[in-house]
N, C-alpha and C positions, 0 to 999 in steps of 0.2 A: 890482068884481065880482074873486072871488080867480082866483087861475091853476087851468087847467083841464088836466088829467095827459089824456092822448088813449095807448091802448094801442097799440105798434107790433107788426107779427109781421112775421116772414123765413119765407119759403114754400122758401127755397134747401133747406135741408137736407132737407126733406119729400118735395120734389119727387126731389130725388137719391136718397132712399132709396127709394122710390117706382120710380123707373126702376131703382138696381140690385136691386130684386125682381123687375123684368120682365125683365130680363135675364137675370137666373138661372133663373127658369121657362125661358124662353124655350131658354135652353141644356140644357136637360134634356131640350126633345123636340128642337131640332136636331144635338143632339151625341148621339141616342142608340143611331144604329148605330155612330158610334166607342166608345161607352164600352160598350156590349155586346163588341164585338170583343175591347174592354182587360181587361173581365169575364171572360173565356173564358181568354185569354194567362196573366193571373193567377191565372186558376182552377187550370190545367193545372199553372202552374211550382208553384205549393201542393201541389198533389197527387205531384208527385214529391216537392219536399221531405219531406212525410209518407213516404212509401214510401222516403227514403234512413233519415229518423230511427227508423223501425221496423225497418228490418233492424240498425241499429247496437243497438237496445235488443234485439231477438231472440239477435244476434254476443254481448252482455254477461248478457243473463238466461244462456246455455248455458254462462258460466263463472261461473255461482252468485253473479252482480250480482242488486243491486235497482232497477228502472227507478226514478228522481226523480220527485216528486211534479208539478214543476212540466212536464215532460216527459210525464205522462200526463195532466196538466190539459189541455195545449196537443192532444195526439192527438183528446181528448175534443171540442174544439170545432172542431178541423179538419172534423172528422166532421158534426158539426151543422151548419156552414156551408157545406160541401160541399152537403149534401143542400138546404138553403134557397137556394143560387145554381143548384142543379141543375134546381129550381123555376121560381125566375126567368127563365130560360134558355129552358128550355121553352115557358116561356109569351110571349115576345118574339118570334114572327114576328107574331104578329096585332098585338101594338102596333107593329110596324113599319110593316103596312100600313096603317096608320090617317094615316102623314104624308105629306104633301104637297107639291109646291111647293119640291121639293128641299130637303125638311126644315126650312122654315121655317114652315111650317101642319102642323095635326092634325085630322082629320075629329072627334077628342075629346080637346080642348087640355086637360081636367081628367083626363082618363082618362089620356094619353099624360105630362100632368106628371108624375102620381105614380108612374106606373111608371119614368119616366125618373131622376125621386129618388132610388126605390128602389134602382135599377142602379148611380148613385154611390155609393149610402152602401154597398152589397154591395162594390163596387170598393174602397172604403176600408178598408172590416172586412177583405178576403181581402189587400190588400197590408200590413197592420198584422201579420196572422196571418205572413204570410212572412218577416217582418222578427223577431217573436217566437221564431221554428222555428229560427233561427242558435244551438244549444247547443252549446255547448264541450263537455261531458259529457251522456250521457244515462243514466246509470247509477252507483252506487256501489257498495264494497262490501257485501253484507248484514249486517247485526249478528247475530254469533253468537246462535243461541239462548239465554238465560238456563239451561236448563233441558237435560240431557241422562238422554234417556228411559235406561231400567235396566230389563232383564229380569228379568220375574214370573215366578213359579211359575204352570204351566198353572191349578193348584188352591189357592188361598187359602181356608183353613178356620179360622174362629173368632178370624178378628183385627177384624172388623167392627166393634165396638162399639168397643175400644179403639183403634182408629184414627181413631172419630167423635169420640171424646174429645178426643183427642193435635190432630188438626185445627182441634178449636173453639178450644182452648188456642193453637193458634200464632196466629189469627187473631183472639185477644185484642191488644189495644197492650201489656199491663203484663206479658205473656208474653213475656220474649225467650228464657230459656236451658231446656229442657226436655229432661229424661234420661227412656229406656227401659231398664229394668232386668229381669232375669230371667234363669234356668238357661241354658247353652248349650243348641244346637237350638231352643229355643222358639218361637222365629219372629221375633226382633227384626230380623231383618237385611231378614226380608222386610215389616215394619211401616216399617224408615224408606225402605224403597223403593218402598213404595206410598205414603209423602206426598214422595220426589222427584218420581214420574211424576204426581203431582194438580197440581203446579203450572204443567203442560204445560198444561190445560188449565183453570186456575183464576185467571183475569184478578189481575194485581199488579203490584206498582209494583217489583217486585226485579229487580236488575241483573244477580246474579249467584245461581245456586242450583248451591253446591258440594258434591261429593263426595268426600269423602276416607277410605279403611280407614286404621286405627292399627294396628290387632293386638298384641298383648302386650308387642311390644320397641318400645318408644316410641320413633321419629325425627321430632326438630322438623324437621330438613330434609326430609323426605320429606313432611311437609304441608305445608310451604311449600312445596315442588314442584308439589304436586297444584294448588293453590291460583293460582301461577305460568301454569302451565298454561292453567288455564280461563281467566285474565285478560288471556289473550297474553303475558304477561311469558317465559313458559320459552325459553330461547336458550344460545347457548354463552358469551355475557359473563353471563348468570344463574348458571351453573354454577360461573363462578370467584369468584362472590362469597360473601363471610362471611355466617355466622345472625345477625348482626346488620345489617348492611348487608340483607340479603335481607328482614329485617322491617320496615327502615323504608322499604323500597318496595314495599314490600303494604300497609302502614299509610297510605301517602301518598294511595293509590289509593282504600283501600276506608274510608277515613275519611269519601269524598266520594260515596259509593253507597251503597244501601240491595242488603243481601246475607242468604241464608242459608246456613248452615255446617251439615253435616251430618257427622257422625264417627261413622262402625259402627266398634263392639267396641274401645272403649276401657280398659284397664283400670287406670290411674290419672290422675291428674291431667295434663290436659295446659295448659300455661302459655302461655293465649291469647294476652298481653301480649308473651310470647316468640316467640311465630312472625308477630305483628304486628298481627295484631287490634283493632281499635277497641273495646278493653274498655268503653269508659264506653257507647257506641251499643248494645250487647250486652245490659248492663244497665237500660238506656229504654228495650231492645226496640224500636227504630228498627230494628233488625236482630235475626234468629233464628239463635239453634244448637241442634242437636238431636244428642244423643248414644246409642248403644246402649254398655250396661255389663252386667256379669256382676251386678256390685254394688252393692248402693243406697248404702253409703257412699260411692262416688265421685259419685254424684249431689250429695250434699252436698259433696264438695272441690269438684265443680264451680259449687258455687254453683246451683244447679239454681233455676229459680224455680219450676217444677212435674216433678213425678216419677212415672213411668207404670209399674206393674208388667206384665211380660207374661207372662200367666196359662199353663200347658202346657192342650192342648183338655180337655175333655169326653167320656165315652169315647163317646157318640153323635155328635159331630165326628171324633173320632181314628177311628171303624170309619169313619165315612162317606170318611173320605179313605185310608184304607186300604183298604176294598173297592174302591173306584175302581183305586188303583194295582194291586192286586192282578188285578183284571179277575173278570167275573161264570162265564166259563168256566172258570178255574182252580176256585173254588169250589164250581163242581157238578161236577165232576171223580170224587168222591167221596163218599159222605151223610159220612163222617166229621169231611171238610175244615174247613166252614162252624165248627162247633165250636173248633176247634183253632184256627184263622185268627182267630177272637176271643179267646182264651187269649195270642197270638202279638201282637194290638194290644194288649191289655192292658199285656202285658212291655214295649211301648213307652214306657208312662210317659206320654201324651199329648202326646208332642214331635213337632211337624209336622215334621221332619226327620228323625227315627227310624222317624214315621208312612211317608214316601214314602220312605225308601231301604231298609229293610226290606221293604215293600210292594213294591217293584219288583225285588227279589230273590228273592221269592215267590211274581212271575206264572208260572214256568214250573214249579213244584215242584208235581205233581199227585199223591202217594202220600201219606197218614197220617206214613208213616214220618220222611219230607222237614220233615213241620212237626211232628214230634216233638222232631228234631233243633234246629230253629229256638229252638224253646222253650227245649232245653236252654240252648244256647249263650248267649240274648237272658239268663237269670238266671244264669250261669256270672259275664257280664260284669257285669251290674247287684253281684253279690256281691263283685266285685273293686273297683266303683269307691263302695262303701257303707261 
């Protein structure tokens, strides 16, 4: 007959495991009161730690700093654990009453075991949270808003359709450089201001939205200064640098950022590369440049991908704006004034700025003769510039 192999079993490991389990389960019961006392102490220390962190956060936020995300997460977790552990502790007296024989037995072993296990788990969680709350820093300097809100006239009339077209164009990837042109006083700066402020409440990925007033006396150093201030580069050492060194510094930073550059009132070609702008990124439209100018030729010199003409107001819009600035009370003081006021509004030629300036000036004029004089002055001024 062949050899017969009989299986052999060792019960040492199984017995040991069972004994360990039994001891742990018994420990949850017999050490319940000690674990509850430890849990209450640890919870109190956690609350004290939480309060200290809150004070540090409040002080930091008063200094215009922003709390760290991990600190906010920890505070939220502590709040949840505090509530949960509080409920556990409030249930503890009835569980402790079930224990007898000096803590080695319970009237309801299963219930006491489960409760004791929850207490141990909660104790470990509270201890872990206390260790996590040892923050070296609780806040950091708040990032500067990429956009500075600019004041707008109380009433903006007649620009909405142009604004919608420009904004839609800016949101298109292939459009990097956009020009706004039109005669002085027509509302180009107001339109550019609307664009600037729109970035405040529109989700976008730009790091900087930079506003620069250029004017007729073009100074590249002035443009560089405005860019440097927005990027936090402007200081005493900056002022001592030359034009080329400033350009290199601007280029080094902006070539790694997404930006919008708003140039108001340019009269001639602005050499963007000499300023330090990464021109290739503007041409490929990862960044945006919008400028205003009086001459359409400048739009060509700036190689604008799209140009928008800002038109004068139609008479209905012009009259609405003029009437608002003058005030109904003034218009109703004499039966001849409404007709004269319409004549004044027409002499303004649909220019919003002239609609606003003259309207405010005439708000206190309540005799027909004053209005007639205003018409004469406007016609005289128009003839001088024609």
